[in-house]
C-alpha positions in Angstrom: 56.2 150.6 80.0 59.4 150.0 78.1 60.2 146.4 77.3 63.5 145.1 78.7 65.6 143.4 76.1 68.2 140.8 77.1 71.8 141.9 76.5 73.8 139.9 74.0 76.4 137.5 75.4 79.9 139.0 75.4 82.1 137.7 72.7 84.4 136.1 75.3 81.6 133.9 76.5 80.6 132.6 73.0 82.4 129.4 71.9 83.7 129.5 68.4 83.4 126.0 66.9 86.6 126.5 65.0 88.5 127.3 68.2 87.0 124.3 69.9 88.1 122.0 67.1 91.6 123.4 67.2 91.8 122.8 70.9 90.6 119.2 70.5 93.1 118.6 67.8 95.9 120.0 70.0 94.8 117.8 72.9 94.7 114.7 70.6 98.1 115.5 69.3 99.4 115.9 72.9 98.0 112.5 74.0 99.4 110.7 70.9 102.8 112.2 71.7 102.7 111.3 75.4 101.5 107.8 74.7 104.0 107.3 71.9 106.8 108.5 74.2 105.8 106.2 77.0 105.7 103.2 74.5 109.2 104.1 73.3 110.7 104.8 76.7 109.6 101.5 78.2 109.6 99.4 75.0 106.0 98.5 75.5 105.1 97.3 72.0 107.3 95.4 69.6 106.9 94.2 66.1 104.3 91.4 65.8 102.7 92.0 69.2 99.2 91.0 69.9 97.9 93.5 72.4 94.8 92.9 74.5 93.3 96.3 75.4 91.3 95.9 78.5 88.1 98.0 78.0 86.0 98.7 81.1 83.7 101.3 79.6 85.3 104.1 81.6 86.9 107.2 80.2 90.5 105.9 80.7 90.1 102.7 78.8 88.2 104.4 76.0 90.9 106.9 75.6 93.6 104.2 75.7 92.0 102.3 72.8 91.3 105.4 70.8 94.9 106.7 71.0 96.4 103.3 70.3 94.2 102.9 67.2 95.5 106.3 66.0 99.1 105.4 66.6 98.7 102.0 65.0 98.1 103.6 61.6 101.5 105.3 61.6 103.5 103.1 64.0 107.1 102.0 63.1 106.2 98.4 64.0 103.2 96.2 63.2 101.0 95.1 66.0 97.4 93.8 66.5 94.8 95.4 68.9 91.9 93.4 70.3 89.5 95.1 72.8 88.5 92.8 75.7 85.8 93.6 78.2 84.9 91.6 81.4 81.2 91.5 82.0 81.1 91.1 85.7 77.3 90.7 85.7 76.6 93.8 87.7 72.9 94.5 88.0 71.8 97.0 85.3 75.0 96.7 83.3 74.2 97.9 79.7 75.5 94.9 77.8 74.8 96.4 74.4 76.9 99.6 74.8 80.4 98.2 74.2 79.6 95.8 71.4 77.7 98.4 69.5 80.5 101.0 70.0 83.3 98.5 69.0 81.4 97.2 65.9 81.0 100.8 64.8 84.8 101.2 65.0 85.4 98.0 63.3 87.7 96.8 66.1 88.1 93.1 66.9 86.7 92.5 70.4 85.6 89.9 72.9 83.3 90.0 75.9 84.3 87.7 78.8 81.3 86.8 80.9 82.1 86.0 84.6 79.9 86.7 87.5 82.5 88.2 89.8 79.8 90.6 91.2 78.0 87.9 93.1 81.3 86.5 94.5 82.4 90.0 95.7 79.1 90.9 97.3 78.8 87.5 99.0 82.3 87.5 100.4 82.9 91.1 101.3 80.8 92.3 104.3 78.5 95.2 103.6 80.2 98.6 104.0 83.7 97.2 103.4 85.9 98.0 100.4 85.3 95.7 97.5 88.2 96.9 95.3 90.9 94.5 96.4 88.9 91.2 95.8 87.2 92.6 92.7 90.6 93.6 91.2 92.1 90.1 91.9 89.1 88.3 90.3 89.1 90.6 87.3 92.9 90.3 86.8 92.6 86.5 87.0 89.9 86.4 84.3 91.8 88.7 82.0 95.1 86.9 82.5 93.5 83.5 81.7 91.9 84.8 78.6 95.2 86.4 77.5 97.0 83.1 78.0 94.4 81.1 76.1 94.4 83.4 73.1 98.1 84.1 72.6 98.2 87.8 73.6 101.8 89.1 74.1 100.9 92.3 75.9 98.0 93.4 78.2 97.3 97.1 78.0 95.6 98.8 80.9 94.2 102.3 81.1 95.9 103.6 84.2 97.2 107.1 83.8 99.8 109.3 85.4 97.6 110.4 88.3 96.7 106.7 89.1 100.4 105.9 89.3 101.1 108.8 91.7 98.1 107.9 93.8 99.2 104.3 94.1 102.6 105.5 95.2 101.1 107.3 98.1 98.7 104.5 98.9 101.6 102.1 99.4 103.5 104.8 101.3 100.7 105.6 103.7 99.0 102.3 104.2 101.7 99.6 103.4 104.9 101.3 104.6 106.7 100.7 101.3 107.9 102.8 98.4 106.4 101.2 95.4 103.8 102.0 92.8 102.2 101.1 89.5 105.0 100.7 86.9 104.5 101.6 83.2 105.5 98.0 82.4 105.1 95.0 84.6 105.8 91.2 84.4 103.1 89.3 86.2 104.0 87.3 89.3 103.8 84.0 87.3 106.0 85.4 84.6 103.5 84.7 81.9 102.2 88.1 81.1 103.6 91.6 80.3 101.3 94.4 81.4 101.7 97.8 79.9 100.2 101.2 80.8 100.6 103.4 77.7 98.8 106.3 79.5 101.6 106.6 82.0 102.5 110.2 81.0 98.9 111.4 80.5 97.1 113.6 83.0 93.6 112.6 84.2 92.4 116.1 83.5 93.3 115.7 79.8 91.6 112.4 79.6 88.4 113.9 81.1 88.5 116.6 78.4 89.3 114.1 75.6 86.5 111.7 76.6 84.0 114.5 76.6 85.1 115.8 73.3 85.0 112.3 71.7 81.6 111.6 73.4 82.6 108.1 74.5 79.6 106.1 75.8 80.8 106.0 79.4 79.5 103.1 81.6 79.6 103.9 85.3 80.9 101.2 87.8 78.1 100.5 90.2 80.0 98.0 92.2 82.8 100.0 93.7 82.2 103.5 92.3 79.6 104.2 94.9 82.0 103.6 97.8 82.8 107.1 98.9 85.3 106.4 101.8 87.9 104.4 99.9 91.5 105.1 100.8 92.2 105.8 97.2 89.5 108.5 97.1 91.1 110.2 100.1 94.5 110.1 98.5 93.0 111.5 95.3 91.4 114.4 97.2 94.8 115.1 98.8 96.5 115.2 95.5 93.8 117.5 94.0 94.3 119.9 96.9 98.0 119.9 96.4 97.6 120.6 92.7 95.2 123.4 93.4 97.6 125.1 95.9 100.7 124.3 94.0 100.1 123.7 90.2 102.5 121.2 88.7 103.1 119.3 91.9 101.7 116.0 90.6 103.9 116.3 87.5 106.9 116.8 89.8 106.1 113.7 91.8 105.6 111.7 88.6 109.0 112.8 87.4 110.6 111.9 90.7 109.2 108.4 90.5 111.3 108.0 87.3 114.4 109.3 88.9 115.2 107.0 91.9 118.4 107.5 93.8 118.9 104.3 95.9 122.0 105.7 97.7 119.8 108.6 98.9 117.2 106.3 100.5 117.7 103.6 103.1 117.1 100.2 101.5 120.3 98.0 102.0 118.9 95.6 99.4 119.1 98.2 96.7 122.4 99.9 97.7 125.4 98.4 99.4 125.7 100.7 102.4 127.8 98.2 104.3 130.7 98.6 101.8 130.4 102.4 101.8 133.6 103.7 103.5 134.7 100.2 104.5 138.4 99.9 105.3 140.1 96.8 103.9 140.8 94.3 106.6 138.7 96.0 109.2 136.4 93.5 111.0 132.7 94.0 110.9 130.3 93.1 113.7 126.9 91.8 112.9 123.6 93.1 114.4 123.6 90.4 117.0 126.9 91.5 118.4 125.9 95.1 118.4 122.6 94.3 120.3 124.2 91.9 122.7 126.3 94.6 124.3 129.4 92.5 124.7 132.8 94.1 124.4 134.9 93.1 121.3 137.6 90.4 121.6 137.8 88.2 124.7 135.4 88.8 127.5 136.8 91.1 130.1 138.1 89.3 133.2 135.8 89.1 136.1 136.9 91.2 139.0 138.1 89.2 142.0 135.4 88.6 144.6 135.7 90.5 147.9 137.2 88.6 150.8 134.7 87.3 153.3 
């Protein structure tokens, strides 16, 4: 009986380490270019800034810190980076992972300890979405720390796809056209929030995080909630991208090219003055809805003789 020898793998299926390295280098260069472009376009970082990089342990925030560290070495302005993580006291959270990683990089960091997990699980009924309350508590803790330690900018790891998804979330569920801006002033006017990954695709971040072998920490608090509205919007966008490659990029570009006169918000565009004739009287909404003729009220017809 003749022995059956396995066929060698086709050359096309073998990965050349040199090719992989070149692809990784190209990806890193693209991310640096996109992040640098976003920083320049929105004046995110200025000379002397002290930037708090919010590090969650997910792929996005790891990538954000990694790219900012690379840009810092050759940036045209001087700025300081400090990584800050909020330990929300989730059960099983590996507290050692981030400190060990950051010490290995030699990056200044601080871990804020605040038990928001217990608050969220106590207040939010089982089966309900926890993201909104969790986000508010997390934002409050980070803002307070930033104010206490003199940070001039707060950097978050939201990427292009997050921004597009937020646009549709607000459109579908809140009946408003708004999103997640690359640069934001907090409601109290005390903090400037920046999103340097605004031009970066999530797909690229996934590949970059895998190549860099970041020690990813999963979120057990909200990550297990499968029926979130954001998840549904994300699935919709992925399907659109599958059927029409480049659609998410087109939407992202459109969000940066707003034409107020082509929408319908009278607070953003003076529709009332459009085509207005000088001296012509204008009737307000009350007059239009009242249904009364203009000028003096029409005389009442004489009553019929009895």
